[in-house]
MIFIDO-638334 format. One record per residue (C-alpha): x, y, z. Coordinates in nm, 2 decimals, decimal comma. Layout:
<sites>
site east:X | north:Y | up:Z
...
</sites>
This chain:
<sites>
site east:2,38 | north:3,26 | up:-2,69
site east:2,33 | north:3,24 | up:-2,32
site east:2,41 | north:3,62 | up:-2,28
site east:2,17 | north:3,71 | up:-2,56
site east:1,90 | north:3,49 | up:-2,41
site east:1,94 | north:3,64 | up:-2,07
site east:1,93 | north:3,99 | up:-2,22
site east:1,61 | north:3,91 | up:-2,41
site east:1,44 | north:3,77 | up:-2,10
site east:1,54 | north:4,08 | up:-1,90
site east:1,41 | north:4,31 | up:-2,17
site east:1,07 | north:4,13 | up:-2,17
site east:1,06 | north:4,12 | up:-1,80
site east:0,70 | north:4,24 | up:-1,77
site east:0,55 | north:3,95 | up:-1,97
site east:0,81 | north:3,70 | up:-1,83
site east:0,72 | north:3,80 | up:-1,47
site east:0,36 | north:3,70 | up:-1,51
site east:0,47 | north:3,38 | up:-1,68
site east:0,72 | north:3,30 | up:-1,40
site east:0,44 | north:3,36 | up:-1,14
site east:0,22 | north:3,12 | up:-1,33
site east:0,50 | north:2,86 | up:-1,34
site east:0,56 | north:2,91 | up:-0,97
site east:0,20 | north:2,84 | up:-0,87
site east:0,17 | north:2,55 | up:-1,11
site east:0,49 | north:2,40 | up:-0,98
site east:0,38 | north:2,41 | up:-0,61
site east:0,03 | north:2,28 | up:-0,69
site east:0,17 | north:2,00 | up:-0,90
site east:0,42 | north:1,90 | up:-0,63
site east:0,14 | north:1,88 | up:-0,38
site east:-0,06 | north:1,65 | up:-0,61
site east:0,23 | north:1,43 | up:-0,70
site east:0,33 | north:1,41 | up:-0,33
site east:-0,02 | north:1,29 | up:-0,23
site east:-0,03 | north:1,03 | up:-0,51
site east:0,32 | north:0,91 | up:-0,42
site east:0,22 | north:0,86 | up:-0,06
site east:-0,09 | north:0,66 | up:-0,15
site east:0,08 | north:0,45 | up:-0,41
site east:0,40 | north:0,39 | up:-0,20
site east:0,18 | north:0,27 | up:0,09
site east:-0,01 | north:0,03 | up:-0,14
site east:0,31 | north:-0,11 | up:-0,28
site east:0,47 | north:-0,20 | up:0,06
site east:0,52 | north:-0,57 | up:0,14
site east:0,21 | north:-0,70 | up:0,32
site east:0,38 | north:-0,95 | up:0,55
site east:0,14 | north:-1,22 | up:0,43
site east:0,02 | north:-1,39 | up:0,12
site east:-0,35 | north:-1,47 | up:0,05
site east:-0,30 | north:-1,62 | up:-0,30
site east:-0,47 | north:-1,96 | up:-0,33
site east:-0,63 | north:-1,92 | up:0,02
site east:-0,99 | north:-1,98 | up:0,12
site east:-1,20 | north:-1,92 | up:0,42
site east:-1,43 | north:-2,21 | up:0,52
site east:-1,73 | north:-2,13 | up:0,74
site east:-1,86 | north:-2,40 | up:0,96
site east:-2,22 | north:-2,45 | up:1,06
site east:-2,37 | north:-2,66 | up:1,34
site east:-2,70 | north:-2,85 | up:1,33
site east:-2,97 | north:-2,73 | up:1,58
site east:-3,15 | north:-2,96 | up:1,81
site east:-3,45 | north:-2,94 | up:1,58
site east:-3,26 | north:-3,14 | up:1,32
site east:-3,33 | north:-3,52 | up:1,32
site east:-2,95 | north:-3,57 | up:1,27
site east:-2,86 | north:-3,37 | up:1,58
site east:-2,65 | north:-3,55 | up:1,85
site east:-2,63 | north:-3,37 | up:2,19
site east:-2,29 | north:-3,28 | up:2,30
site east:-2,14 | north:-3,45 | up:2,61
site east:-1,81 | north:-3,52 | up:2,78
site east:-1,75 | north:-3,79 | up:2,52
site east:-1,89 | north:-3,59 | up:2,22
site east:-1,74 | north:-3,25 | up:2,20
site east:-1,77 | north:-2,98 | up:1,93
site east:-1,40 | north:-2,93 | up:1,95
site east:-1,34 | north:-3,29 | up:1,85
site east:-1,57 | north:-3,25 | up:1,55
site east:-1,37 | north:-2,93 | up:1,45
site east:-1,04 | north:-3,11 | up:1,48
site east:-1,17 | north:-3,40 | up:1,27
site east:-1,29 | north:-3,17 | up:1,00
site east:-0,94 | north:-3,00 | up:0,99
site east:-0,77 | north:-3,34 | up:0,96
site east:-1,00 | north:-3,45 | up:0,67
site east:-0,93 | north:-3,12 | up:0,49
site east:-0,56 | north:-3,16 | up:0,55
site east:-0,57 | north:-3,50 | up:0,37
site east:-0,74 | north:-3,36 | up:0,07
site east:-0,49 | north:-3,38 | up:-0,22
site east:-0,50 | north:-3,02 | up:-0,34
site east:-0,48 | north:-2,87 | up:0,01
site east:-0,14 | north:-2,75 | up:0,12
site east:-0,21 | north:-2,63 | up:0,48
site east:-0,51 | north:-2,59 | up:0,71
site east:-0,54 | north:-2,36 | up:1,02
site east:-0,79 | north:-2,26 | up:1,29
site east:-0,78 | north:-1,91 | up:1,43
site east:-0,98 | north:-1,64 | up:1,61
site east:-1,00 | north:-1,28 | up:1,48
site east:-0,67 | north:-1,34 | up:1,29
site east:-0,71 | north:-1,39 | up:0,91
site east:-0,62 | north:-1,09 | up:0,68
site east:-0,89 | north:-0,84 | up:0,58
site east:-1,14 | north:-0,95 | up:0,84
site east:-1,20 | north:-0,62 | up:1,03
site east:-1,27 | north:-0,81 | up:1,35
site east:-0,99 | north:-0,77 | up:1,61
site east:-0,89 | north:-0,86 | up:1,96
site east:-0,62 | north:-0,67 | up:2,15
site east:-0,36 | north:-0,78 | up:2,39
site east:-0,08 | north:-0,59 | up:2,58
site east:0,25 | north:-0,76 | up:2,54
site east:0,48 | north:-0,66 | up:2,83
site east:0,86 | north:-0,69 | up:2,87
site east:1,01 | north:-0,54 | up:3,18
site east:0,89 | north:-0,18 | up:3,16
site east:0,80 | north:-0,20 | up:2,79
site east:0,44 | north:-0,21 | up:2,68
site east:0,30 | north:-0,28 | up:2,34
site east:0,06 | north:-0,01 | up:2,19
site east:-0,30 | north:-0,05 | up:2,31
site east:-0,42 | north:-0,14 | up:1,96
site east:-0,18 | north:-0,44 | up:1,92
site east:-0,38 | north:-0,72 | up:1,75
site east:-0,40 | north:-1,05 | up:1,92
site east:-0,39 | north:-1,34 | up:1,68
site east:-0,47 | north:-1,68 | up:1,83
site east:-0,42 | north:-1,95 | up:1,58
site east:-0,30 | north:-2,31 | up:1,53
site east:0,06 | north:-2,34 | up:1,41
site east:-0,03 | north:-2,40 | up:1,05
site east:-0,16 | north:-2,05 | up:1,03
site east:0,19 | north:-1,94 | up:0,94
site east:0,19 | north:-2,19 | up:0,65
site east:-0,15 | north:-2,08 | up:0,52
site east:-0,06 | north:-1,71 | up:0,50
site east:0,31 | north:-1,75 | up:0,44
site east:0,43 | north:-1,54 | up:0,74
site east:0,81 | north:-1,49 | up:0,75
site east:1,05 | north:-1,39 | up:1,02
site east:1,29 | north:-1,09 | up:1,02
site east:1,59 | north:-1,33 | up:1,04
site east:1,48 | north:-1,53 | up:0,75
site east:1,26 | north:-1,78 | up:0,93
site east:1,03 | north:-1,97 | up:0,69
site east:0,66 | north:-2,04 | up:0,75
site east:0,75 | north:-2,40 | up:0,85
site east:1,00 | north:-2,28 | up:1,11
site east:0,76 | north:-2,03 | up:1,25
site east:0,50 | north:-2,30 | up:1,28
site east:0,74 | north:-2,52 | up:1,47
site east:0,81 | north:-2,23 | up:1,72
site east:0,44 | north:-2,19 | up:1,78
site east:0,41 | north:-2,57 | up:1,83
site east:0,69 | north:-2,54 | up:2,09
site east:0,50 | north:-2,28 | up:2,29
site east:0,68 | north:-1,97 | up:2,18
site east:0,49 | north:-1,66 | up:2,06
site east:0,56 | north:-1,44 | up:1,76
site east:0,54 | north:-1,07 | up:1,74
site east:0,58 | north:-0,81 | up:1,46
site east:0,92 | north:-0,64 | up:1,46
site east:0,77 | north:-0,30 | up:1,53
site east:0,59 | north:-0,39 | up:1,85
site east:0,82 | north:-0,17 | up:2,07
site east:0,89 | north:0,09 | up:1,80
site east:0,78 | north:0,36 | up:2,04
site east:1,09 | north:0,28 | up:2,25
site east:1,31 | north:0,25 | up:1,94
site east:1,37 | north:-0,12 | up:2,02
site east:1,32 | north:-0,39 | up:1,75
site east:1,17 | north:-0,72 | up:1,85
site east:1,44 | north:-0,90 | up:1,66
site east:1,69 | north:-0,79 | up:1,93
site east:1,47 | north:-0,96 | up:2,19
site east:1,42 | north:-1,29 | up:2,02
site east:1,49 | north:-1,58 | up:2,27
site east:1,40 | north:-1,37 | up:2,58
site east:1,16 | north:-1,55 | up:2,82
site east:1,04 | north:-1,26 | up:3,04
site east:0,73 | north:-1,15 | up:2,83
site east:0,39 | north:-1,13 | up:2,99
site east:0,05 | north:-1,11 | up:2,84
site east:-0,24 | north:-0,91 | up:2,98
site east:-0,51 | north:-1,17 | up:2,95
site east:-0,73 | north:-0,98 | up:3,19
site east:-0,63 | north:-1,17 | up:3,50
site east:-0,43 | north:-0,94 | up:3,74
site east:-0,28 | north:-1,24 | up:3,92
site east:-0,14 | north:-1,41 | up:3,61
site east:0,24 | north:-1,41 | up:3,62
site east:0,30 | north:-1,66 | up:3,34
site east:0,61 | north:-1,57 | up:3,13
site east:0,64 | north:-1,64 | up:2,76
site east:0,93 | north:-1,67 | up:2,52
site east:0,96 | north:-1,48 | up:2,20
site east:1,04 | north:-1,73 | up:1,93
site east:1,08 | north:-1,50 | up:1,64
site east:1,01 | north:-1,14 | up:1,52
site east:0,77 | north:-1,13 | up:1,23
site east:0,80 | north:-0,91 | up:0,92
site east:0,54 | north:-0,64 | up:0,99
site east:0,20 | north:-0,77 | up:0,91
site east:-0,02 | north:-0,50 | up:0,75
site east:-0,38 | north:-0,46 | up:0,85
site east:-0,48 | north:-0,38 | up:0,49
site east:-0,32 | north:-0,28 | up:0,16
site east:-0,39 | north:0,09 | up:0,24
site east:-0,22 | north:0,11 | up:0,58
site east:0,15 | north:0,11 | up:0,65
site east:0,31 | north:-0,18 | up:0,82
site east:0,51 | north:0,04 | up:1,06
site east:0,18 | north:0,13 | up:1,23
site east:0,03 | north:-0,23 | up:1,24
site east:0,12 | north:-0,41 | up:1,56
site east:0,04 | north:-0,77 | up:1,62
site east:0,13 | north:-1,09 | up:1,81
site east:0,06 | north:-1,45 | up:1,73
site east:0,02 | north:-1,74 | up:1,98
site east:-0,08 | north:-2,10 | up:1,96
site east:-0,45 | north:-2,13 | up:2,05
site east:-0,41 | north:-2,50 | up:2,12
site east:-0,21 | north:-2,41 | up:2,43
site east:-0,48 | north:-2,19 | up:2,59
site east:-0,76 | north:-2,44 | up:2,64
site east:-1,00 | north:-2,68 | up:2,46
site east:-1,28 | north:-2,43 | up:2,48
site east:-1,11 | north:-2,21 | up:2,23
site east:-1,16 | north:-2,47 | up:1,95
site east:-1,52 | north:-2,44 | up:1,83
site east:-1,74 | north:-2,39 | up:1,52
site east:-1,69 | north:-2,01 | up:1,54
site east:-1,32 | north:-2,04 | up:1,46
site east:-1,19 | north:-1,92 | up:1,13
site east:-1,10 | north:-2,23 | up:0,92
site east:-0,85 | north:-2,12 | up:0,65
site east:-0,69 | north:-2,34 | up:0,39
site east:-0,41 | north:-2,29 | up:0,13
site east:-0,45 | north:-2,48 | up:-0,19
site east:-0,15 | north:-2,59 | up:-0,40
site east:-0,10 | north:-2,34 | up:-0,68
site east:-0,10 | north:-2,60 | up:-0,96
site east:-0,42 | north:-2,75 | up:-0,83
site east:-0,62 | north:-2,43 | up:-0,75
site east:-0,89 | north:-2,49 | up:-1,01
site east:-1,26 | north:-2,49 | up:-0,92
site east:-1,17 | north:-2,55 | up:-0,55
site east:-1,49 | north:-2,40 | up:-0,41
site east:-1,72 | north:-2,60 | up:-0,64
site east:-1,54 | north:-2,92 | up:-0,58
site east:-1,53 | north:-2,88 | up:-0,21
site east:-1,90 | north:-2,80 | up:-0,19
site east:-1,98 | north:-3,10 | up:-0,40
site east:-1,79 | north:-3,32 | up:-0,16
site east:-1,89 | north:-3,14 | up:0,16
site east:-2,20 | north:-3,35 | up:0,26
site east:-2,04 | north:-3,69 | up:0,20
site east:-1,68 | north:-3,63 | up:0,31
site east:-1,69 | north:-3,33 | up:0,54
site east:-1,99 | north:-3,38 | up:0,75
site east:-1,87 | north:-3,46 | up:1,10
site east:-2,14 | north:-3,52 | up:1,36
site east:-2,33 | north:-3,19 | up:1,39
site east:-2,07 | north:-3,00 | up:1,21
site east:-2,08 | north:-2,92 | up:0,84
site east:-1,93 | north:-2,68 | up:0,58
site east:-2,18 | north:-2,39 | up:0,54
site east:-1,98 | north:-2,17 | up:0,29
site east:-1,65 | north:-2,13 | up:0,12
site east:-1,51 | north:-1,80 | up:0,02
site east:-1,19 | north:-1,70 | up:-0,17
site east:-0,96 | north:-1,45 | up:-0,02
site east:-0,97 | north:-1,27 | up:-0,36
site east:-1,33 | north:-1,18 | up:-0,28
site east:-1,27 | north:-1,12 | up:0,09
site east:-0,99 | north:-0,88 | up:0,01
site east:-1,19 | north:-0,70 | up:-0,25
site east:-1,50 | north:-0,67 | up:-0,04
site east:-1,31 | north:-0,55 | up:0,27
site east:-1,11 | north:-0,29 | up:0,08
site east:-1,39 | north:-0,16 | up:-0,15
site east:-1,43 | north:0,17 | up:0,03
site east:-1,05 | north:0,22 | up:0,04
site east:-1,02 | north:0,13 | up:-0,33
site east:-1,30 | north:0,38 | up:-0,41
site east:-1,14 | north:0,65 | up:-0,22
site east:-0,80 | north:0,59 | up:-0,39
site east:-0,98 | north:0,58 | up:-0,73
site east:-1,15 | north:0,91 | up:-0,65
site east:-0,82 | north:1,06 | up:-0,55
site east:-0,66 | north:0,95 | up:-0,88
site east:-0,95 | north:1,07 | up:-1,09
site east:-0,97 | north:1,40 | up:-0,92
site east:-0,59 | north:1,46 | up:-0,93
site east:-0,58 | north:1,34 | up:-1,29
site east:-0,85 | north:1,59 | up:-1,39
site east:-0,66 | north:1,87 | up:-1,21
site east:-0,34 | north:1,77 | up:-1,37
site east:-0,51 | north:1,77 | up:-1,71
site east:-0,64 | north:2,12 | up:-1,66
site east:-0,30 | north:2,24 | up:-1,55
site east:-0,15 | north:2,07 | up:-1,85
site east:-0,39 | north:2,23 | up:-2,09
site east:-0,36 | north:2,57 | up:-1,93
site east:0,02 | north:2,57 | up:-1,94
site east:0,03 | north:2,42 | up:-2,28
site east:-0,20 | north:2,69 | up:-2,41
site east:0,01 | north:2,96 | up:-2,25
site east:0,33 | north:2,86 | up:-2,43
site east:0,15 | north:2,77 | up:-2,75
site east:-0,01 | north:3,11 | up:-2,78
site east:0,31 | north:3,28 | up:-2,67
site east:0,51 | north:3,10 | up:-2,95
site east:0,24 | north:3,16 | up:-3,21
site east:0,27 | north:3,54 | up:-3,15
site east:0,64 | north:3,53 | up:-3,23
site east:0,61 | north:3,44 | up:-3,60
site east:0,78 | north:3,77 | up:-3,70
site east:1,07 | north:3,71 | up:-3,45
site east:1,12 | north:3,36 | up:-3,58
site east:1,12 | north:3,49 | up:-3,94
site east:1,37 | north:3,76 | up:-3,85
site east:1,60 | north:3,50 | up:-3,70
site east:1,58 | north:3,29 | up:-4,01
site east:1,63 | north:3,59 | up:-4,24
site east:1,95 | north:3,67 | up:-4,05
site east:2,09 | north:3,32 | up:-4,12
site east:1,97 | north:3,12 | up:-3,82
site east:1,88 | north:2,76 | up:-3,89
site east:1,56 | north:2,59 | up:-3,78
site east:1,76 | north:2,41 | up:-3,51
site east:1,90 | north:2,74 | up:-3,38
site east:1,56 | north:2,89 | up:-3,36
site east:1,41 | north:2,59 | up:-3,19
site east:1,68 | north:2,56 | up:-2,93
site east:1,65 | north:2,94 | up:-2,86
site east:1,28 | north:2,92 | up:-2,79
site east:1,31 | north:2,60 | up:-2,59
site east:1,59 | north:2,74 | up:-2,38
site east:1,39 | north:3,04 | up:-2,30
site east:1,10 | north:2,84 | up:-2,16
site east:1,32 | north:2,60 | up:-1,96
site east:1,53 | north:2,89 | up:-1,83
site east:1,22 | north:3,05 | up:-1,68
site east:1,12 | north:2,71 | up:-1,53
site east:1,47 | north:2,67 | up:-1,37
site east:1,44 | north:3,02 | up:-1,22
site east:1,11 | north:2,95 | up:-1,05
site east:1,21 | north:2,59 | up:-0,94
site east:1,43 | north:2,71 | up:-0,65
site east:1,16 | north:2,93 | up:-0,48
site east:0,90 | north:2,66 | up:-0,56
site east:1,11 | north:2,40 | up:-0,37
site east:1,15 | north:2,64 | up:-0,08
site east:0,77 | north:2,68 | up:-0,07
site east:0,74 | north:2,30 | up:-0,08
site east:0,97 | north:2,27 | up:0,22
site east:0,77 | north:2,52 | up:0,42
site east:0,44 | north:2,34 | up:0,34
site east:0,59 | north:2,01 | up:0,45
site east:0,74 | north:2,16 | up:0,77
site east:0,39 | north:2,29 | up:0,85
site east:0,24 | north:1,95 | up:0,79
site east:0,01 | north:2,07 | up:0,51
site east:0,09 | north:1,78 | up:0,27
site east:0,04 | north:1,41 | up:0,29
site east:0,16 | north:1,19 | up:0,58
site east:0,39 | north:0,90 | up:0,51
site east:0,62 | north:0,71 | up:0,74
site east:0,49 | north:0,92 | up:1,03
site east:0,60 | north:1,25 | up:0,88
site east:0,52 | north:1,50 | up:0,61
site east:0,89 | north:1,60 | up:0,54
site east:1,10 | north:1,32 | up:0,39
site east:1,39 | north:1,47 | up:0,20
site east:1,42 | north:1,19 | up:-0,06
site east:1,04 | north:1,20 | up:-0,12
site east:1,03 | north:1,58 | up:-0,14
site east:1,32 | north:1,59 | up:-0,39
site east:1,18 | north:1,30 | up:-0,60
site east:0,84 | north:1,47 | up:-0,62
site east:1,00 | north:1,80 | up:-0,70
site east:1,20 | north:1,64 | up:-0,98
site east:0,89 | north:1,47 | up:-1,12
site east:0,71 | north:1,81 | up:-1,11
site east:1,00 | north:1,97 | up:-1,30
site east:1,00 | north:1,70 | up:-1,56
site east:0,63 | north:1,72 | up:-1,62
site east:0,62 | north:2,09 | up:-1,65
site east:0,93 | north:2,08 | up:-1,88
site east:0,73 | north:1,83 | up:-2,10
site east:0,44 | north:2,07 | up:-2,11
site east:0,66 | north:2,35 | up:-2,21
site east:0,84 | north:2,14 | up:-2,47
site east:0,50 | north:2,05 | up:-2,63
site east:0,36 | north:2,40 | up:-2,60
site east:0,67 | north:2,55 | up:-2,77
site east:0,77 | north:2,27 | up:-3,00
site east:0,46 | north:2,22 | up:-3,21
site east:0,38 | north:2,58 | up:-3,29
site east:0,75 | north:2,66 | up:-3,34
site east:0,79 | north:2,39 | up:-3,60
site east:0,48 | north:2,52 | up:-3,78
site east:0,61 | north:2,87 | up:-3,77
site east:0,95 | north:2,77 | up:-3,91
site east:0,78 | north:2,62 | up:-4,22
site east:0,66 | north:2,97 | up:-4,32
site east:0,90 | north:3,16 | up:-4,54
site east:1,06 | north:3,46 | up:-4,37
site east:0,95 | north:3,71 | up:-4,63
site east:0,59 | north:3,59 | up:-4,60
site east:0,59 | north:3,61 | up:-4,22
site east:0,74 | north:3,96 | up:-4,22
site east:0,50 | north:4,08 | up:-4,48
site east:0,20 | north:3,95 | up:-4,28
site east:0,34 | north:4,13 | up:-3,97
</sites>
């Protein structure tokens, strides 16, 4: 059967050549689309390095001197004391699991501060995010270390005075921060040229992503205890974040607002607003989500057109072969024989063009004409996976385009089909 099939394809080389060219173009275009979607989806599915479920951001407000309840600040009445007292009251609320203060640190905020972390001749990238927070920040957002450190252990390290850094901080030098844990020769560029203070790396963090649409390998960050910098860093402008116990996370915002005036008014300080990280995450990433949605819709529409075009080609091709099908049946071929013959012809053409299609895919990837992922456009496992997915989808289109009209044609009696011809 294979010899006869090859002979038939060779004898019909003119029509098969155009069909093979169509399959080649479709294969390359579909690979490009699948590769792009794979890169976007794979990035979205990466571990975030944090957890914002059951987390809330509490915004603090301060009375002005025009309010009759305003009390001027002095050496004995500091705003930082009010902030710490509010944190303690929230910490003792039954449904609250952890409370933290921070500056430019919580996920999905879009406001950053940078800091150069130096070790010997090694320098962190210039866009390294400086996260200053109280130790409970690790508990609120469930940070974890590369060596299995729990949020509680990371919080203890911050309390002790160590700093934490993402494992990729010195990726440019091909050095992981995990290998430097325990070293006490790190320096921070706080902006004071004369500062020679050395810091100890307590643990390397699992890479903390900036958002769901950016890869963790390109997101650099460090975390240090803001309590150890100075009292002036604690104020009403801090980010007050809380994690609520999962089993008690019901109407937390409404309940807290209802109790805020009686229980959480501290001197001039009050709770001005409470926002869920579900809303913060959605609002921050709305433009990214819209872009991804447009990609998926556009690519889906293009795939649909390819599907219909390829389906129509093989459908029409099979319908034009009623007499051939009838002749095969008149010579004793069964429906199964005819069906396998037609299907094998289409798949054989696909196999023939798959090899040059993959070569073209490799050339496109080498010339950086497809999507970037993991810092490159050519990843062999990704290329082969997308090529296999492309082959499977086209094979499915061919199967439908041949199968349905072939089954209809095989229901027609051979004599009737030959008579009509």
